Backbone as numpy.savetxt, mean C-alpha at the origin, in Angstrom:
# Nx Ny Nz CAx CAy CAz Cx Cy Cz
5.50 2.44 -3.65 4.10 2.03 -3.38 3.40 1.69 -4.95
1.98 1.45 -4.81 1.62 1.33 -5.98 0.50 2.10 -6.07
-0.03 2.80 -7.08 -0.52 3.39 -7.69 -1.17 3.50 -9.01
-2.50 3.16 -9.42 -2.27 3.56 -11.48 -2.47 4.29 -11.27
-3.25 5.37 -10.92 -3.58 6.73 -11.04 -2.42 7.87 -11.13
-1.84 8.01 -12.15 -0.93 8.85 -12.53 -0.54 9.98 -11.56
-1.66 10.81 -11.16 -1.84 11.76 -10.43 -2.08 11.90 -9.11
-2.45 10.63 -8.46 -2.33 10.39 -7.24 -1.26 9.64 -6.93
-0.39 8.75 -7.37 0.82 8.14 -7.15 1.66 9.36 -7.33
2.00 10.53 -8.32 3.16 11.53 -8.37 2.36 12.36 -7.05
1.82 12.47 -6.49 0.82 13.35 -5.72 2.03 12.36 -4.21
1.05 11.73 -3.93 1.70 10.68 -3.10 3.84 10.67 -2.52
3.73 10.62 -4.08 5.41 10.32 -4.18 5.87 11.24 -3.18
5.43 12.84 -3.62 5.90 13.89 -3.86 5.79 14.48 -1.71
4.87 13.57 -1.48 4.53 13.93 -0.26 5.54 12.75 0.84
5.72 11.72 0.01 6.47 10.92 0.46 7.59 11.50 1.09
8.72 11.70 -0.66 9.80 12.54 -0.84 10.15 13.39 0.36
9.09 14.45 0.61 9.33 15.55 1.52 9.40 15.39 2.81
9.28 14.14 2.77 9.64 13.29 4.19 11.13 12.93 4.66
11.92 14.00 5.58 13.65 13.31 5.54 13.53 11.80 6.22
12.74 11.13 6.85 13.12 10.11 7.54 12.52 8.92 6.88
11.98 9.34 5.60 11.32 7.55 4.87 12.58 8.17 3.49
12.32 6.67 2.86 13.21 6.49 1.98 12.00 5.88 0.41
11.46 6.57 -0.30 10.90 5.74 -0.97 11.85 5.15 -2.07
11.29 3.63 -2.51 12.37 2.78 -3.10 12.18 2.31 -4.41
10.56 2.43 -4.58 10.05 2.74 -5.39 8.52 2.49 -5.90
8.37 3.15 -7.26 7.10 3.60 -7.44 6.57 2.72 -8.61
4.92 2.02 -8.50 4.79 1.48 -9.21 3.30 1.45 -9.81
2.86 1.40 -10.79 1.82 1.79 -11.41 0.56 0.20 -11.41
1.06 -0.67 -11.15 0.21 -2.09 -11.00 1.15 -3.06 -9.94
0.22 -4.30 -9.62 0.46 -4.64 -8.56 1.41 -5.78 -8.75
1.90 -6.27 -10.17 2.98 -6.98 -10.34 4.39 -6.58 -10.49
4.36 -5.00 -10.69 5.34 -4.63 -10.61 5.73 -4.18 -9.07
4.78 -3.98 -8.20 4.58 -4.20 -7.07 5.46 -5.35 -6.64
4.92 -6.28 -6.96 5.43 -7.17 -6.02 6.84 -8.07 -6.38
7.53 -7.11 -7.84 8.84 -7.42 -8.30 9.63 -6.60 -7.80
9.15 -5.17 -7.44 10.08 -4.30 -6.52 10.00 -4.55 -5.07
9.20 -5.14 -4.38 8.95 -5.77 -3.26 10.75 -6.65 -3.27
10.56 -7.43 -3.96 11.31 -9.19 -3.98 12.70 -8.00 -4.33
12.81 -7.13 -4.90 14.35 -6.28 -5.08 14.60 -5.87 -4.20
13.76 -5.02 -3.95 14.07 -4.13 -2.70 14.21 -4.25 -1.29
13.04 -5.03 -0.94 13.14 -5.78 0.14 12.72 -3.88 1.20
11.27 -3.40 0.79 11.67 -2.09 1.87 10.28 -3.24 3.32
10.41 -2.04 4.22 10.05 -2.12 5.74 8.44 -2.07 5.39
7.86 -1.15 4.43 6.33 -1.05 4.40 6.63 -0.72 2.74
4.89 -1.01 2.44 4.27 -1.28 1.12 3.19 -0.03 1.18
3.17 0.93 0.51 1.69 1.63 0.39 0.89 1.00 -1.15
-0.12 0.18 -0.74 -0.42 0.16 -2.14 -1.78 0.82 -2.60
-2.50 0.92 -3.60 -3.84 0.72 -4.08 -4.45 -0.41 -4.11
-5.92 -0.29 -3.64 -6.47 -1.87 -3.44 -6.86 -2.10 -5.31
-7.31 -1.03 -6.16 -7.85 -1.27 -7.26 -7.38 -0.92 -8.64
-6.50 -2.45 -9.47 -4.86 -1.75 -9.84 -5.10 -2.58 -11.44
-4.31 -2.07 -12.53 -4.22 -2.88 -13.78 -4.16 -4.25 -13.30
-4.34 -5.33 -14.38 -5.02 -5.12 -15.07 -6.50 -4.67 -15.28
-6.99 -5.71 -14.21 -8.34 -5.92 -14.28 -8.91 -4.79 -13.17
-8.37 -3.72 -12.50 -9.05 -2.81 -11.86 -10.22 -3.55 -10.73
-9.58 -4.72 -10.23 -10.64 -4.98 -9.43 -10.66 -5.34 -8.04
-9.07 -5.84 -7.45 -8.69 -6.12 -6.01 -7.16 -6.87 -6.41
-6.18 -6.17 -7.29 -5.22 -6.46 -7.48 -4.04 -5.66 -6.16
-4.48 -4.97 -5.47 -3.97 -4.38 -4.51 -3.88 -5.38 -3.33
-5.44 -5.92 -3.63 -5.78 -7.01 -2.45 -4.83 -8.07 -2.74
-5.17 -9.22 -3.33 -4.18 -9.92 -4.00 -2.91 -9.58 -3.71
-1.85 -8.65 -3.78 -0.88 -8.28 -3.74 -0.70 -8.25 -2.34
-1.33 -7.97 -1.73 -0.81 -7.35 -0.10 -0.96 -9.01 0.76
-1.90 -9.85 -0.26 -2.20 -11.60 0.17 -0.75 -11.85 0.25
-0.19 -11.78 -1.39 0.79 -12.43 -1.46 2.37 -11.93 -0.63
2.44 -10.86 -0.22 3.17 -9.88 0.54 3.23 -10.40 2.18
2.28 -10.81 2.42 1.87 -11.32 3.46 2.30 -12.83 3.58
2.60 -13.61 2.83 3.20 -14.72 3.01 4.36 -15.07 2.75
4.98 -13.98 1.60 6.00 -14.17 1.24 6.92 -13.00 1.89
6.52 -12.64 2.41 7.40 -11.45 3.21 6.80 -10.81 4.45
7.16 -11.95 5.64 6.24 -11.95 7.05 7.26 -10.67 7.74
6.68 -9.72 8.21 6.80 -9.09 9.19 6.68 -7.32 8.46
6.42 -7.79 6.83 6.50 -6.61 6.06 4.98 -5.99 5.94
5.21 -4.30 6.63 3.97 -3.84 6.37 3.19 -3.50 5.58
2.29 -3.46 5.15 1.47 -3.25 4.03 0.15 -2.02 4.31
-0.31 -0.82 4.07 -0.71 0.22 4.07 -1.65 0.21 2.29
-2.79 0.12 3.03 -3.79 -0.18 1.80 -4.67 1.18 1.80
-4.58 1.78 0.47 -5.02 3.17 0.83 -6.46 3.05 -0.48
-7.48 3.47 -0.10 -8.28 3.63 -1.65 -9.54 4.45 -1.20
-9.99 4.75 -2.40 -11.11 5.88 -2.53 -12.78 5.10 -2.27
-12.51 3.69 -2.46 -13.72 3.28 -2.54 -14.28 2.83 -1.38
-15.03 2.84 -0.90 -15.87 2.80 0.37 -16.57 1.39 0.65
-16.31 0.12 -0.09 -16.99 -1.07 -0.12 -16.21 -1.72 1.07
-16.95 -2.15 1.64 -16.53 -2.56 3.18 -16.15 -4.33 2.56
-16.34 -4.76 1.56 -15.99 -5.98 1.20 -14.60 -5.96 1.24
-13.65 -5.02 0.99 -12.68 -4.94 -0.02 -11.71 -4.77 1.96
-12.30 -4.18 3.06 -11.14 -4.46 4.57 -11.82 -5.42 4.78
-13.09 -6.50 4.69 -13.17 -7.60 5.01 -12.44 -8.59 4.38
-12.13 -8.66 3.45 -10.84 -9.76 2.70 -9.59 -9.43 3.07
-9.33 -8.33 3.12 -7.81 -7.65 3.70 -7.51 -8.60 5.10
-8.36 -8.38 6.26 -8.34 -8.94 7.47 -9.12 -10.43 7.13
-9.55 -11.18 6.51 -9.67 -12.51 6.37 -8.41 -12.90 5.56
-7.18 -12.60 4.91 -6.44 -13.04 4.96 -4.84 -12.74 5.70
-5.78 -12.41 6.82 -4.63 -12.27 7.94 -4.13 -10.80 8.11
-4.66 -10.09 7.56 -4.49 -8.44 7.92 -4.59 -7.90 9.37
-4.40 -7.26 9.85 -4.40 -6.24 10.96 -4.13 -5.22 10.99
-5.56 -4.74 11.54 -5.00 -3.12 11.31 -6.40 -2.17 12.38
-6.31 -1.17 12.14 -7.43 -0.52 12.33 -8.16 0.45 11.50
-9.69 0.46 11.78 -10.69 0.74 10.91 -10.00 2.52 10.70
-10.89 2.86 9.32 -10.07 4.65 9.43 -10.55 5.26 10.16
-9.66 6.02 10.76 -9.90 7.09 11.25 -10.53 8.58 10.59
-11.08 9.21 11.32 -12.02 10.18 10.75 -10.70 11.88 10.96
-9.32 11.04 11.02 -8.62 12.63 11.36 -7.26 12.23 10.22
-6.70 13.28 10.06 -5.26 13.14 9.43 -4.43 12.96 10.48
-3.98 11.94 9.69 -2.52 11.47 10.47 -1.07 11.79 9.42
-0.07 12.55 9.87 0.85 12.59 9.43 1.69 11.48 8.56
2.02 11.78 7.31 2.47 10.49 6.92 4.03 9.92 7.91
4.89 10.79 8.34 5.73 10.54 9.28 5.49 9.56 10.32
4.33 10.13 10.95 3.99 9.43 12.41 3.32 7.89 11.88
2.54 8.30 11.15 1.62 6.59 10.53 3.02 5.31 10.15
4.12 5.78 9.34 4.94 5.16 9.29 5.83 4.89 10.53
6.10 5.94 11.55 6.89 5.43 12.64 6.21 4.33 13.79
4.73 4.78 13.58 4.16 4.48 14.75 4.33 2.73 13.71
3.96 2.50 12.51 3.60 0.90 12.38 4.16 0.01 12.93
């Protein structure tokens, strides 16, 4: 999981840690650390923010693009508080697949299992 905000990162980490069927292999504060962690641990799924250090622009999207090329079959879930549709367009243009955000809450364990 990669998220630059300590508060959000720790909150999500605690939520994921409470799920008995999920193993959190790494928690990172930037895209480069995420890439190194994925190379080292080979997780099934990555959860990443869109905007992270050092530029706080699109490090998460760039990490998702690199991971799609270097780790075929790896699931990447991108979360963001930003409503800019340009981020979604870039993810799909890079070969991403998925669904638009739902207006309902989905338990993390269901979302990970359904992936």
